[in-house]
N, C-alpha and C positions, 0 to 999 in steps of 0.2 A: 730048771726049776729048783728052788731051794728046798731042802729037806724040811719035814714038818717041824722038827725041833728047832731049826734055825728060824723058821717063820714065827714060831711061838715066842722065841727069845726076842725077835725084832718087835713083835706086838707088845710084849711086856715092857720093853724099853720105851715104846711110844706111849703106853699108858702111864709109865712112871714119869716121863717128861711132862705129859699133860697134867697129871695130878700135882706134880711139883709146881708147875706154872700156876695152877689154880690156888695152891697154898700161898703163893707169893702175891696174889692179887691185892690183898688188903694193904700190904706195904707199898704197892705201886700206885694205889688209887689217889693218894695225896698229891702225887706229881702228875699222873696221867688222867685224872678224873674227867677233864674236859675233852679228852680225846687228843690224838696226835695231829690231826689235820682238821681244822675248823674254820669255816667261813660262813657266817650267817647270811650275809647279803653280799652282792657284788661290790658294794662300796667299802665293805670292811676288809681289813687285811687277812691274809691266810695265816693262821696260827698253828705252828708245829712244835712238838715237844721232843727233845733229843735226850737219849741216855748216852753220855760220853764215856771217856776213859777214866783212868785212875785220878782221884782227887789229889790236889796239892803238888803234883809233879809238873814240871815245866810244860810238857805237852798240853796239859789241860788248862793250866792257869794262864799261860802266855799265848796260846794259840786256839784251842778248841772253844773255850768259854767266850772270849771276846769275839771270835768269828761268828758264833750263833747269836750271842746276845746283842752285838752292835753292828758288825759288818754286814750281815745279811739284810738287816733292816735298812741300812744306809744304801747299799747297792741296788736294792729293790724299790727304793723310793718309798719305803714304809709299807709296801704291799705284802711283805712277808715279815712276820714277827715270830721269833723263835725263843724258846726257853731250853736250857740245858742243865742237867744234873749229872755228876759223876756216878758211874754204876755202883761203886763201892760205898756210896752213901744213899742208895736208892732202895735198899732192901733186896737187892738182886744178887743171887749167887752167879758168879762168873760162868760156872759150868752150864747154867741153864739159859744163857743169853740167846743162843740161836733158836732153841726151842720156843722161847717166849716171843721171839721175832716171827717165827713161823706161825704161831697162833695169833699174831697181831696184838698181843698184850704190850709188846715194845715195838712199835712200828718203825722207829728210827733208833738204831743202837750200835754200840761198839763192842766187839767180841775180841778178847785176848786170845790170840791164835794158839799159844802153848797150852792154855787151859782147856779150850774146847777140843783140842787135839786128843785129850784123854779118851774121848768117845769117838772122835773122827781123826785118826792119825794121819789120814791123807792130807789134811790141811797143813801139817807141820813140816812138809818136805822142804820148804824154803828156809826154815830156821832150825834144822837139826844141828847138833853140836859140830863145830869146826867146818861146816859147809861154807861159811862166809867169814874168813879170817879178817876181812877188812870191809870198809863201806863200799868200795867199788864192786867187790864180789857180791855183797848183799843187793845192791841196786840191780845188778845183772840177773841174779837168781830170781828176784821178785818179778822183774819184767818178763822173764821167760815163763814163769809159772802162773802169772796173773790170769791169763785166759782160762786156765783150769780152775782156779779159785772161783772165778765168776760162774763157771758152769756148775761146780759143786754146790755153791750157795743157792743158785737158782733151782737146780733139780731136787736137792735134798731138803731145802729149807724155805723155798719160795722167797728168797731174799735177793735184792738187787745190790750188788757190790758197788759202792760209790767212792771208796778211798781205802788205801792201805797206809797205815802209819807205823813208825818204828821208834823204839826207845834206844838210848845209847848202848854201846857195846858192853857186854858182860865179859869180864876178864878174871883171871885168877890172882888173888892176893895171898901172900904167905908171911908168917911171922919170921921165919928163918930164911936164910939165903938159899936160892936155887938158881940154876943156870939154864934150865930148859925143861921141857916136858918129861924127859927121862929122869929128872931129879925128884919127881913127885911120888915115886914108889914108896910105899910104907907110911905115907902121911894121911891123916884124916882131913877130908876136904868137904866143906859145906857145898851142897848142890841144891838145885830147885826143881829138877825134872828127872824122869826116867832116863832120857837120853844122856844128860850130863852124868848121871850115876854110872851108866854103862861105860861111858868114855873113861872115867877115872878108875873104875875097877879094872879096865883093860890095861891101864898104866901101872897097875899094882898098888894103887892107893885105896883107901877106904872111904867111899862116899857116905855122907850123912845128910839126909834131907832136913833142912832147917828153915823155918819161915824167915823172911827178910828181916823182920823186926827183931828177931833174936840172934841175928848174925854176929853183931859186935860182941855181945855177951858171951857167945859160944867161943869166939876167938880168944877173948881175954881170959876166960876161965880154963882154956886148954881143951875144951870138948872137941874142937877142931883146930888144926894148925894152919889151914888155908881156907879160903872161901872164894866162890865165884859170885860176882855181882857187878853192877854197873859202875863205870869209872867215876862218874860224878855223884851217884847216889851213895857209893861207898864213902866218899868224902863227906857227904852230908851227915852220915850217921857216925862219923869219927873213926872209920876203919883205917884211915891213913895214920892214925896214932897208935894202932895196935898191930900193924903189919909193917914190914920193911922192904918187901920186894913185890913187884907186880909184873905180869907178863904182858907184852904188847899185842899178843894174838887174841882176837875176839873168839870166845867160845860160842856164845849165842848173842842175840840182840834183844828180842822181845817185840814181836810184830802184833799189830791189832788191825782188825778189819771193821770199817764203818759201812753200814748198809741200811737198807729200808725193806720192810715188808712190801712185797710187790703190789699188793692191792692198795696200800697206803701211798706208795709212790705213784701209781697210776691215777689216784684220786687228785693229784696235783695237776693244775693246768700245764700245758706244754711249755709255756714261757717260764714258769716257775722251775720246772725240771731242768730246762736248759740253763737257767741262771745258776741254780744250785750246783749242777755238775761243773760248770765253768769255774765257779768260785772255789769249789772243793778241790779241784785240780791245783789251784794256786796254793790253798792251805796245805795240801799234801806235800808240795815241793818245799814250802816253808818249814814244815815239821822235819822233813828229811835233812834239809840243809842245817837246821838247828841241831839235830841229833849228831851230825858229823862234827859240828863245832863243839858241842858239849862233850863228846867222846874225847876229843883232843884236849879240851880244857880240863877234863877229869884227870888225864895223865899228867898234865902240867901242874895242877894243884897238888896232887898226891906226891909228886916228885919235888915240889917246892920251887918250880921254875918261875922266872920273872913274868912269863906270859899268863900265869894263872889269873883268871878274871872272875870265875863264878863260884869259887870255893875257898877253903882254908889251905894254906901251904903246909905240906908235910915234908918228909925226908926220904920217901921211898925210892928205891932203885928200880928203874924200868929194865926188865929183861927183854932184850930185843930178840925177835924170832930168828932162829938160825936155819941153815939148810937142813940140819938134822931134825929140827922141829917141823919143818915143812914136810919132810919125808914121813915123819911119824904121824903127822896130821892126816896124810893121805892113807896111810895104813889103817889108822883108827877108823876113818870114814869107810874104807872098803871092807875091813875085816870085822868091825864091831858095830859101829853106829848104824850103817845102812842095813846090814842083816838083822839087827835088833828091831829096827823100824819095820822092816818087811814082815817079821814074825808077828808084830802087833797089828799090822795093817792088812797084809795079804796081797793077792794077785793084783787088785786095782792099783795099789801103790807101785808095784813093779812096773806096770804099764805106764802109769803117769810119770814116774821118774825117768824111765827110758825114753819116753816121747819128748818131754819138755826140758829135762835137765842134763841127762847123760851126754848128749852131743857137745854141750859147752863145758861141762865139768870133767869129762873124760873118765867118769866112774859109772859103771853099769850096775844096775840092781838085778839080782837074780832071785828066782823063787826059792822059798825056804825048803 
């Protein structure tokens, strides 16, 4: 049994989440006013409303939006009509997405794993820094941990996991030459999470948490000398013009989870649930395949290679991962990243890591 002060803290967190969700209701009403699952008569289509991922990025524009706006209507013969809005244009704080889904305020929604992990660190096991240095590793890690994600979402948030998406690899860019991870000591590096900051501090660098929109200006002004961000998104903001070297090893990726409030999901007829699950599995594969292509294309464009297709050509040098980098990566994971995550998360994370990931990764989590 948990101590009274722990129970009190848990209760306060629940009240905070509930009140925060209520405060957001006015912003959501414009989109969700008609409800998320509506069917007045048997002859009318089922109407559902979706809160998707980040606006303007390839995942939303090329895949999520047309999937819900057009594809679901077509494959259902018009029996399902869906609307979708990106969460960052819906008046929703990313940190509150799962709480809003649990309340049913957002019955179908997308949660950025790294953001919700601030309160639920256990979710972030699959995208801790340097756990997945390439796409093959990421695919394996997510497949191994997915049953646990499903369980966590169901038990803690009453959410049915329907899909897991990923954004392209986030790698390190620097203004000046470097030959590997060991060369980063003493440099100021833009990061976007606690885990990334822990990693670069362990390398002897100075991590500086900076919003993505301010990354290019920070590099150009000398606030930081290096930055971690996506291969193609870096190109989109012009980082390839302000840096000259980039490392081939993925630091993190950027996973998101799409799911449904279980009551809203159960309200759909069985044929609709079957169809949506089947089509979402196809969408998920398309997004993952596109992410792999975009990651490679980002490298090609930043380096000015002829194969560049989706960005502007730069002149950056790609620093290939070496044996020394691989050895340093494993030390960072074992000595810094995993222990830091365990301190934030506790015994449940130790048990989950060792059950689902340790056998394949060869790295065991130990209690703090």
